[in-house]
C-alpha positions as CSV (number, residue, x, y, z in Angstrom):
1,M,29.3,74.6,-14.9
2,P,29.7,71.2,-16.7
3,E,26.5,69.5,-17.5
4,R,25.7,66.5,-15.4
5,T,25.6,63.2,-17.2
6,R,23.5,60.2,-16.5
7,A,24.8,56.7,-16.3
8,P,23.8,54.6,-19.4
9,H,20.5,52.8,-19.0
10,R,20.9,49.1,-18.3
11,P,18.2,46.5,-17.9
12,A,17.6,45.2,-14.4
13,P,19.9,42.3,-13.7
14,A,18.4,38.8,-13.8
15,A,17.9,37.1,-10.5
16,P,20.3,34.4,-9.5
17,R,19.1,30.8,-9.8
18,G,17.0,29.8,-7.0
19,R,16.1,33.4,-6.1
20,S,13.2,35.5,-7.2
21,V,13.1,39.1,-8.2
22,S,11.2,41.3,-5.7
23,T,7.9,42.3,-7.3
24,T,5.1,44.5,-6.0
25,L,2.3,46.7,-7.2
26,P,4.0,49.9,-8.3
27,G,3.3,52.4,-5.5
28,G,1.8,55.7,-6.1
29,L,0.3,58.2,-3.6
30,W,-3.1,57.9,-2.2
31,W,-4.4,61.5,-2.7
32,V,-3.0,61.5,-6.3
33,S,-4.8,58.3,-7.3
34,P,-8.3,58.6,-8.8
35,V,-10.0,57.0,-5.8
36,G,-8.0,59.0,-3.3
37,A,-8.7,62.3,-5.1
38,L,-12.4,61.5,-5.2
39,A,-12.3,60.6,-1.5
40,L,-10.6,63.9,-0.8
41,V,-13.0,66.2,-2.5
42,V,-16.4,64.6,-2.9
43,P,-17.7,63.3,0.5
44,T,-16.9,66.5,2.4
45,T,-18.2,68.9,-0.2
46,L,-21.4,66.9,-0.9
47,W,-22.2,66.5,2.8
48,Y,-21.7,70.2,3.2
49,A,-24.0,71.1,0.3
50,A,-26.7,68.7,1.4
51,S,-26.6,69.7,5.1
52,L,-27.2,73.4,4.6
53,D,-30.8,74.7,4.7
54,D,-32.6,76.9,2.2
55,D,-32.1,80.1,4.2
56,T,-28.3,79.6,4.2
57,Y,-28.3,79.2,0.4
58,R,-30.3,82.3,-0.1
59,L,-28.2,84.3,2.4
60,L,-24.7,83.3,1.2
61,W,-25.2,82.7,-2.5
62,R,-28.7,84.3,-3.3
63,T,-30.2,81.0,-4.6
64,P,-32.9,78.7,-3.3
65,K,-31.8,75.2,-2.3
66,V,-33.0,72.6,-4.8
67,L,-30.7,69.8,-3.8
68,T,-32.7,67.1,-2.0
69,D,-31.5,64.1,-0.1
70,Q,-32.5,61.9,-3.1
71,T,-30.5,64.0,-5.5
72,A,-27.5,63.9,-3.1
73,L,-27.7,60.1,-2.9
74,L,-27.8,60.0,-6.7
75,T,-24.8,62.2,-6.9
76,A,-23.0,60.0,-4.4
77,A,-23.8,57.0,-6.6
78,A,-22.3,58.7,-9.6
79,A,-19.1,59.3,-7.6
80,L,-19.1,55.7,-6.5
81,A,-19.4,54.5,-10.1
82,L,-16.4,56.5,-11.1
83,A,-14.4,55.2,-8.1
84,V,-15.4,51.5,-8.8
85,G,-14.1,51.8,-12.3
86,A,-10.7,52.9,-11.1
87,V,-10.6,50.3,-8.3
88,V,-11.2,47.4,-10.8
89,V,-8.1,48.4,-12.7
90,R,-6.0,48.6,-9.6
91,V,-7.2,45.3,-8.3
92,A,-6.5,43.6,-11.6
93,A,-3.0,45.1,-12.0
94,R,-0.1,42.8,-12.2
95,R,2.8,42.8,-9.8
96,R,6.0,44.1,-11.4
97,P,9.7,44.2,-10.5
98,V,10.6,47.2,-8.3
99,R,12.5,49.8,-10.2
100,P,13.2,53.6,-10.0
101,W,10.5,56.0,-11.1
102,P,10.0,57.4,-13.7
103,G,12.8,55.3,-15.0
104,L,12.9,56.6,-18.6
105,A,16.0,55.6,-20.6
106,P,18.5,58.2,-21.8
107,D,17.4,57.9,-25.4
108,Q,13.7,58.4,-24.3
109,L,14.7,61.5,-22.3
110,A,16.5,63.0,-25.3
111,R,13.5,62.5,-27.6
112,L,11.1,63.7,-25.0
113,E,13.2,66.8,-24.6
114,R,13.0,67.5,-28.4
115,G,9.3,66.8,-28.5
116,A,8.7,69.1,-25.5
117,G,10.6,71.9,-27.3
118,V,8.2,71.7,-30.2
119,V,5.3,71.8,-27.8
120,F,6.8,74.9,-26.1
121,W,7.0,76.8,-29.3
122,L,3.5,75.9,-30.3
123,T,2.4,77.3,-26.9
124,A,4.4,80.5,-27.6
125,I,2.7,80.9,-31.0
126,G,-0.7,80.6,-29.4
127,Y,0.0,83.3,-26.8
128,A,1.6,85.5,-29.5
129,A,-1.6,85.2,-31.5
130,F,-3.6,86.0,-28.3
131,A,-1.6,89.2,-27.9
132,V,-1.9,90.3,-31.5
133,A,-5.7,89.6,-31.6
134,A,-6.2,91.5,-28.3
135,A,-4.2,94.5,-29.6
136,A,-6.1,94.5,-32.8
137,R,-9.4,94.7,-30.8
138,G,-8.2,97.7,-28.8
139,L,-6.5,96.2,-25.7
140,S,-3.7,98.5,-24.6
141,L,-0.8,97.8,-22.3
142,Q,-1.8,100.8,-20.2
143,A,-5.2,99.3,-19.5
144,L,-3.6,96.1,-18.4
145,V,-1.2,97.8,-16.1
146,Q,-4.0,99.9,-14.6
147,A,-6.0,96.8,-13.9
148,F,-3.0,95.1,-12.2
149,V,-2.3,98.2,-10.0
150,A,-6.0,98.7,-9.1
151,Q,-6.5,94.9,-8.6
152,D,-10.0,95.3,-9.9
153,N,-11.2,92.9,-12.6
154,Y,-14.6,91.9,-11.4
155,S,-16.3,93.1,-14.5
156,S,-14.1,91.0,-16.8
157,Q,-13.4,94.1,-18.8
158,F,-11.0,92.4,-21.1
159,R,-13.1,89.5,-22.2
160,E,-14.1,91.0,-25.5
161,Q,-10.6,91.9,-26.5
162,L,-9.3,88.4,-25.4
163,A,-12.0,86.4,-27.2
164,P,-10.3,83.3,-28.7
165,V,-9.4,83.0,-32.3
166,P,-10.5,79.4,-33.2
167,G,-7.7,77.1,-34.3
168,V,-4.9,79.7,-33.4
169,T,-5.2,80.8,-29.8
170,T,-6.2,77.2,-29.0
171,L,-2.5,76.5,-29.2
172,T,-2.1,78.1,-25.8
173,Q,-3.5,74.9,-24.3
174,C,-0.4,73.1,-25.5
175,G,1.2,74.7,-22.5
176,L,-0.6,72.2,-20.3
177,A,1.2,69.3,-22.1
178,Y,4.5,71.2,-21.9
179,A,4.1,71.6,-18.2
180,V,3.7,67.9,-17.7
181,M,6.7,67.1,-20.0
182,A,8.9,69.6,-18.3
183,G,7.9,68.2,-14.9
184,V,8.9,64.7,-16.0
185,L,12.2,65.9,-17.5
186,L,13.1,68.0,-14.4
187,V,12.3,65.1,-12.1
188,H,14.9,63.0,-14.0
189,R,17.5,65.7,-14.0
190,W,17.8,69.5,-13.6
191,D,18.0,71.4,-16.9
192,A,18.1,75.2,-16.9
193,R,16.6,75.6,-20.3
194,T,13.6,73.4,-19.5
195,A,13.1,75.2,-16.2
196,R,13.2,78.6,-17.9
197,R,10.7,77.5,-20.5
198,L,8.4,76.1,-17.8
199,G,8.7,79.5,-16.0
200,V,7.6,81.3,-19.1
201,V,4.6,79.1,-19.7
202,V,3.5,79.5,-16.0
203,L,4.0,83.3,-16.1
204,L,1.9,83.5,-19.3
205,A,-0.8,81.4,-17.7
206,L,-0.7,83.6,-14.6
207,V,-1.2,86.8,-16.7
208,R,-4.0,85.1,-18.7
209,S,-5.8,83.9,-15.5
210,F,-5.9,87.5,-14.3
211,V,-6.7,89.6,-17.3
212,N,-9.2,87.0,-18.6
213,T,-10.6,86.0,-15.2
214,E,-9.6,82.4,-16.2
215,R,-8.3,80.9,-13.0
216,L,-8.4,77.4,-14.6
217,A,-5.6,78.5,-16.9
218,L,-3.2,78.4,-14.0
219,L,-4.9,75.6,-12.1
220,E,-4.5,73.2,-15.0
221,L,-0.7,73.8,-15.0
222,A,-0.3,73.6,-11.2
223,V,-2.2,70.4,-10.5
224,P,-0.2,68.2,-13.0
225,L,3.1,69.6,-11.7
226,V,2.2,68.9,-8.1
227,V,1.1,65.3,-9.1
228,V,4.4,64.6,-10.8
229,L,6.5,66.1,-8.1
230,A,4.6,64.5,-5.2
231,V,4.9,61.0,-6.7
232,A,8.6,61.5,-7.5
233,V,9.2,62.5,-3.9
234,R,7.2,59.6,-2.6
235,R,9.1,57.1,-4.7
236,S,12.7,58.4,-4.3
237,G,12.8,61.2,-1.8
238,P,14.4,61.1,1.7
239,P,12.5,58.9,4.2
240,A,11.2,61.8,6.2
241,V,10.0,63.6,3.1
242,R,8.4,60.5,1.7
243,R,6.4,60.1,4.9
244,A,5.4,63.8,5.0
245,V,4.1,63.9,1.4
246,V,1.5,61.3,2.4
247,L,-0.1,64.1,4.5
248,A,0.5,66.9,2.0
249,P,-3.2,67.7,1.7
250,V,-3.1,69.0,5.2
251,L,-0.9,71.8,3.9
252,L,-2.2,72.0,0.3
253,V,-5.8,72.7,1.3
254,P,-5.0,75.9,3.2
255,L,-2.6,76.8,0.3
256,V,-5.4,76.4,-2.2
257,V,-7.6,78.6,-0.1
258,A,-4.9,81.3,0.0
259,V,-4.3,81.2,-3.8
260,F,-8.1,81.3,-4.3
261,G,-8.3,84.3,-2.1
262,A,-5.5,86.1,-4.0
263,F,-7.5,85.7,-7.2
264,E,-10.8,86.7,-5.6
265,Y,-9.3,89.9,-4.2
266,S,-9.2,91.3,-7.7
267,R,-11.9,89.2,-9.2
268,S,-14.8,89.9,-6.8
269,W,-13.7,91.3,-3.4
270,Q,-13.2,94.8,-4.8
271,F,-16.9,94.8,-5.7
272,F,-18.3,93.0,-2.7
273,S,-16.2,94.7,0.0
274,E,-18.6,97.6,0.0
275,R,-21.7,95.4,-0.1
276,T,-21.0,92.9,2.7
277,S,-20.2,93.0,6.4
278,Q,-17.9,89.9,6.1
279,G,-14.2,90.2,6.5
280,F,-12.0,89.2,3.6
281,W,-11.1,85.7,4.7
282,G,-14.6,85.0,5.7
283,F,-15.7,86.1,2.3
284,V,-13.1,83.9,0.7
285,V,-14.1,80.8,2.6
286,A,-17.8,81.4,1.9
287,R,-17.0,82.0,-1.8
288,I,-15.0,78.8,-2.3
289,A,-17.6,76.8,-0.4
290,G,-20.2,78.3,-2.6
291,Y,-18.6,77.1,-5.8
292,Y,-19.0,73.5,-4.6
293,A,-22.4,73.8,-2.9
294,T,-24.0,75.7,-5.8
295,A,-22.4,73.2,-8.3
296,Y,-24.3,70.3,-6.6
297,N,-27.4,72.5,-6.3
298,N,-27.2,73.5,-10.0
299,G,-26.9,69.9,-10.9
300,A,-30.2,69.3,-9.1
301,I,-31.8,72.2,-10.9
302,R,-30.7,70.9,-14.3
303,L,-31.8,67.3,-13.5
304,D,-35.3,68.7,-12.5
305,E,-35.7,71.2,-15.3
306,G,-33.0,70.7,-18.0
307,G,-34.1,67.6,-19.7
308,Y,-36.4,67.5,-22.7
309,P,-37.3,65.1,-25.5
310,G,-34.8,64.9,-28.4
311,R,-32.0,66.4,-26.5
312,L,-28.6,65.0,-27.5
313,P,-25.8,64.6,-25.0
314,Y,-23.7,67.7,-25.0
315,E,-21.4,68.4,-22.0
316,S,-20.4,64.8,-21.6
317,F,-18.8,65.0,-25.1
318,Q,-18.4,68.8,-25.3
319,G,-14.9,68.6,-26.8
320,A,-16.2,66.8,-29.8
321,W,-19.1,69.2,-30.4
322,D,-16.8,72.3,-29.9
323,A,-13.9,71.0,-32.0
324,P,-12.6,73.4,-34.7
325,G,-14.6,72.7,-37.9
326,V,-17.4,70.9,-36.0
327,S,-18.6,73.9,-34.0
328,S,-18.6,76.2,-37.0
329,L,-21.0,73.8,-38.8
330,G,-23.4,74.0,-35.9
331,L,-24.0,70.2,-35.9
332,Y,-25.3,70.1,-32.4
333,E,-27.9,72.7,-33.1
334,Q,-28.9,70.9,-36.3
335,W,-29.2,67.4,-34.9
336,S,-30.5,68.0,-31.4
337,A,-34.0,69.1,-30.6
338,P,-34.3,72.9,-30.0
339,V,-34.2,74.1,-26.4
340,P,-37.7,74.8,-25.2
341,P,-38.4,78.0,-23.3
342,S,-38.8,76.1,-20.1
343,A,-35.2,74.9,-20.3
344,Q,-33.6,78.2,-21.2
345,D,-31.8,80.4,-18.6
346,L,-32.4,77.8,-15.8
347,L,-30.0,79.6,-13.4
348,E,-31.7,82.9,-13.9
349,R,-35.0,81.3,-13.1
350,F,-34.1,78.9,-10.4
351,G,-30.6,79.7,-9.2
352,N,-27.9,82.4,-9.5
353,P,-26.0,82.9,-12.8
354,E,-23.0,84.2,-10.9
355,F,-22.4,80.6,-9.6
356,N,-22.7,78.7,-12.9
357,N,-20.8,75.5,-12.4
358,P,-23.1,72.7,-13.8
359,G,-22.1,69.9,-11.3
360,G,-19.8,67.4,-13.0
361,L,-21.2,64.3,-11.4
362,T,-24.8,65.0,-12.6
363,V,-23.8,66.1,-16.1
364,P,-23.7,62.5,-17.5
365,L,-27.0,61.7,-15.7
366,L,-28.7,64.6,-17.5
367,D,-27.0,63.8,-20.9
368,L,-27.5,60.0,-20.8
369,G,-30.1,59.2,-18.2
370,V,-29.4,57.6,-14.8
371,V,-28.2,54.2,-16.1
372,G,-26.3,55.6,-19.1
373,G,-24.7,58.3,-16.9
374,L,-23.5,55.7,-14.3
375,V,-22.1,53.5,-17.1
376,Y,-20.3,56.6,-18.6
377,L,-18.8,57.4,-15.2
378,A,-17.7,53.8,-14.7
379,V,-16.0,53.7,-18.1
380,A,-14.4,57.0,-17.2
381,G,-13.2,55.4,-14.0
382,V,-11.6,52.5,-15.9
383,L,-9.8,54.8,-18.2
384,L,-8.6,56.9,-15.3
385,G,-7.4,53.7,-13.6
386,L,-5.5,52.6,-16.6
387,A,-3.8,56.0,-17.0
388,Y,-2.9,56.0,-13.3
389,Q,-1.5,52.5,-13.5
390,A,0.7,53.5,-16.5
391,F,1.7,56.6,-14.6
392,V,3.0,54.8,-11.5
393,E,4.6,52.1,-13.6
394,G,6.7,54.8,-15.4
395,R,5.2,54.2,-18.9
396,L,5.5,57.3,-21.0
397,V,1.9,57.6,-22.0
398,G,0.8,57.4,-18.4
399,L,3.5,59.8,-17.2
400,L,2.2,62.4,-19.6
401,L,-1.5,61.7,-19.6
402,Y,-2.5,61.0,-16.1
403,P,-1.3,64.3,-14.5
404,I,-3.7,66.1,-17.0
405,A,-6.5,63.7,-16.1
406,A,-5.9,64.3,-12.4
407,T,-7.1,67.9,-12.7
408,G,-10.5,66.5,-13.9
409,V,-10.8,64.2,-10.8
410,F,-10.2,67.1,-8.4
411,E,-12.7,69.3,-10.4
412,I,-15.4,66.6,-10.9
413,P,-17.8,68.1,-8.3
414,R,-18.0,71.3,-10.3
415,Y,-17.8,70.2,-14.0
416,V,-16.5,67.5,-16.4
417,Y,-13.1,68.8,-17.2
418,W,-11.9,65.9,-19.5
419,S,-14.7,66.5,-22.0
420,Q,-14.0,70.2,-22.5
421,G,-12.4,71.3,-25.8
422,R,-9.6,73.0,-23.9
423,V,-8.1,69.6,-23.0
424,L,-8.0,68.3,-26.6
425,P,-4.9,70.2,-27.8
426,A,-2.9,69.0,-24.8
427,V,-4.0,65.4,-25.3
428,L,-3.0,65.6,-29.0
429,C,0.4,66.9,-28.0
430,V,0.8,64.0,-25.5
431,V,-0.2,61.4,-28.2
432,A,2.1,62.9,-30.8
433,V,5.2,63.1,-28.5
434,T,4.5,59.6,-27.1
435,A,4.4,58.2,-30.6
436,Y,7.6,60.0,-31.5
437,V,9.5,58.7,-28.5
438,T,8.1,55.2,-28.7
439,L,8.3,54.6,-32.4
440,S,11.8,56.0,-32.6
441,R,12.9,53.3,-30.2
442,T,11.2,50.5,-32.2
443,V,12.6,51.4,-35.6
444,P,15.5,48.9,-36.2
445,P,18.9,50.3,-37.3
446,P,19.9,49.9,-41.0
447,R,20.9,46.3,-41.6
448,S,24.6,45.9,-42.3
449,R,25.8,43.5,-44.9
450,A,26.1,40.0,-43.4
451,R,29.6,39.0,-42.7
452,R,30.7,35.9,-44.5
453,R,31.5,33.0,-42.3
454,A,35.2,32.4,-42.1
455,V,36.3,28.9,-43.2
456,P,39.6,27.3,-42.1
457,V,42.1,26.8,-44.9
458,H,42.3,23.0,-44.4
459,R,38.5,22.7,-44.8
460,A,38.2,24.9,-47.8
461,P,38.0,22.0,-50.4
462,L,35.3,20.3,-48.4
463,A,33.3,23.5,-48.0
464,L,33.5,24.2,-51.7
465,A,32.3,20.7,-52.6
466,Q,29.3,21.1,-50.2
467,A,28.4,24.4,-51.7
468,R,28.5,23.0,-55.3
469,A,26.3,20.0,-54.1
470,A,23.8,22.4,-52.6
471,E,23.6,24.4,-55.9
472,R,23.0,21.2,-57.9
473,G,20.3,20.2,-55.4
474,R,18.5,23.6,-55.9
475,A,18.8,23.2,-59.7
């Protein structure tokens, strides 16, 4: 089948005299934006966590309720600071001419495709290293198949064999960047090779999420792809579909619960089915609600018991502390005050270690204090707003960066996703590919020898005299 070709990119035509070009704020999608995503996940989950009593916490999740009304209001203020930072950017954004989205030029697409190919092979190398390391540690294919067939992985039996190899298996996280790049490329035009490679990356992440009980490995691919596809449909899909995608969360929330249940079936249901009177779907709903409720509750526990003099901020900048070369030096342990016994094993003493999400909105408050934490979140909101604005305007850095950041917005009730070391390889890939695509366009072509100006024959003597006079003047 012949390959489809795109029309050459041309700049938008200038408006005729006396008429203005139609301009507007580039439209996005409410539930994809930072403010919309926060509005979708924070108010409902925080209200739910605060409204339950202590008996319910102990019955459903085997932990006392520590979250008070005061801590809930402080958590809401943290979410508001994040939202305000993003709103400021949107309000200050300039109106721009209406144009197709994403709107990358053919030369940009070609370079993006080449850069994405490199990122794909980096991802493949990372997964190959994972497989070799796991085999060397005794993981067999037979054990994997048996776990898949039995659908029983509650004990995380493969964690030791699948322990990461610093600096090598980290390359698997390049798959996150590849998923975004592939999504942008496929929105522009269908390409079978790009689609196959994306399928391979998603399949590898699916296997990893099961055998390593690492559901986030699949989630952080799915969310960016949904973000790119949803905005593409909203901007250029059929009218009926464009209207329907505005209400997509009505369908996506049950879908998320169903996918969560599929993972919990092998992750925990096989264990708890003999220890609870709940049905499977009742167990799933209670489980997913528990992840959010206990995250807020754990945040309250850590605010009450986790601070101590001399403690340096950690989780708000975890990617820097855990970076290859930095973590091996143990700089945090050397520079921060030692953890006192009263702050060790807080969840074992005051909560339930099975539900160990720290609570993303309270992490900066613990690390930096209330004022410092609110400033941190406001700055994060500004950065999110800038990335989202670049995304909806079709600028390459925003197209590749914001879908990754969107995962962190949806997950902020549970933890600070952006600061984790697992995000750094993907961000570096985005920066490198963006620089390659952008700088390649700005490098001027080799200068050709200037053509001599043609002089009519009848004016040749006069021109020769003028040239000689100019030479005498310079002398």
